[in-house]
N, C-alpha and C positions, 0 to 999 in steps of 0.2 A: 731744640724746641723753645718756642716763643713764650710758652706759659714755664712758668716756676712756682713750686712749691711757695704756698702763703698765698697768691695772687689771688683777688676776685674774680670769679668768671662769670659767664650766663651760658645756660643750655639754648643750644641754638637748633638741635633735633630731638626726636625721641619724645620718650614721656612725660618727661620733667619739662620739656619745653618752656622756655620764660623764667625758669627757677635760677637763682641765684647763690652760687656757695664758694667756700676756700678750699685751693686745692690742697690735701691732706697728702698726697703722695705720688709721685711722678714715676711713669712704667717708660721709659724710652724706647726699650727694644720691641716691647708690646704697641706701640704709639698710643697708650692709654694713661689715663688720669683716675685718682679717686677724687671725689669731691662731696665736702660734708653736706650732708643730708639730701643728697642729689642719687638716681638710681639704685634704693633700698630694696634688700632683699632679706627674705625670711629665713633663720637658719637656725637646724635642729644641731644642739650641740650636745655630746655628750658628758656627764660628768668624770672629768680626770683625777680630782682630787678634792677633800672636803671643802679647800679655799676656793677653787674652783666650780661651782654647781653649773649643772647641765639646763637645758630649757631651751624655749623657742627664742633666739635673740635676732635684733634687725641691725644689719651691717650694711655698709655702703660697697656697692660692688664696681668695679671699673667701667670708665665709659670713653669711646675712642676720642681721641684729641679732637678730630676733627668737629666733632657734636658742640665743641665748648669754643667761647670766645671770650678776650678779656673784656671786664666790665670798666666803664668810666662812671664814676660815683656823680661826676657833676654833671655829664649829660644823660645820665641812669638807663644808658645804651650799650652795646657790644661795641667793640671796637679793633682793627688789626691792631697789630704791633710790629714796630719797624725796629729796624738795629741804625746808630750814627757811632762814629769814627769820629772822635773828639782829635783836639790839636797833640796833644800828650799821647795817643794811640789808645785812650782807653775806650774800649765797648760799650755802649749803654743802649737800652730799651727806649721806645718812645711810643704815644699814641698816634696812629695814622690821622685818626679824625680830627683832633686838636693839636698835634706835636706837641704837646706838652711831655717830657720826661717822666719815666716810671722809676719811683724810688731812687 
């Protein structure tokens, strides 16, 4: 997967199209990601203990990896991600639109 935990992504399809958020969790087997503040659902939680009260909670639901794109903060739009292997054999990610390395 070209998207990693902690990356900023933009949603390119669905009800939250155009929103930007940080990736909280990756689920490679299901090809899904959980993005902060994106695809919010309402869940009715039962009280499990006095420290964990029940009620109606807002949670982020998974979104398919194909519906998100790495967000280029400099150009303020989504970009594809590629891989480069340098002389030492280290694999690194880069933005295809600008050619800049990612972290």
